[in-house]
Residue, then its C-alpha position, 0 to 999 in steps of 0.5 A: m787031037t782033042l776038039d778045042r772049040l766050044f760054041v756058046y749062045g747064052t750065059l757063057r758068051s763073052n758078055g754073059s753072066a757065066f763067062h767067068m767060068v771059062a774066061d781063064v781058059v779062053d784063047r779067043a772068041v769069034a762071032a759064029v752061027l749054028v745052023d739047023f737049030a733054033l733058040v728057045g727059052e723065052g720067059h726063062r733065065y737062060p736059053w736052049c738050042v733045039e734042032s730045027p731044020g733051016g734055023e740059025v742061032s747066033g753066038e760065039v766060038l770059044w777056043i779053049r785050053s785045058c779042054d777036057e778039064t773045062l768040058a768036065r766042069l761045064d758038063k757039071y754046070e749044065g747038068v748033062d749027067g742028070d736024070n732028066p738033063e736040060y742039056r746034052r753036049v754034041i759036036a756040030p758044024v758052026f760058021t764063022r767069018e773064017g769058014r765052016s768048022t766044028a765045035w762042042v755045043y750044049v743043046g737042049g736035052p729031054g728036060v727042056p721045059p715044054d713052055a720054053g718059047p722061041v727066042p725071036g731072031g735066034s740071039w740071046m742077049p740077056 
């Protein structure tokens, strides 16, 4: 079975500027928290999640149809296959009001700018 959940925390959130990329394949969106990560990106147009024990990032879990096709399209958008990618896609535990589950999430890769400062409060609301 394919994992059909995607945790989003930036421009892909349902109120974000890039949500249009997935809107047609989203069955539902639920508020969620990604633990042991922190958000960086202060001073940039978009954020990155980086590993941070004890950290929390606020976002949403999106249940998506056509998962393989959608993730392939998002991999291109996020540039995960580049030479020095800013993002990589991983499976991570997330928490919603329904409990713990797992979801795909795009986290910071080796190309995250070194001047990307912490985002106060762990929530990106452009």
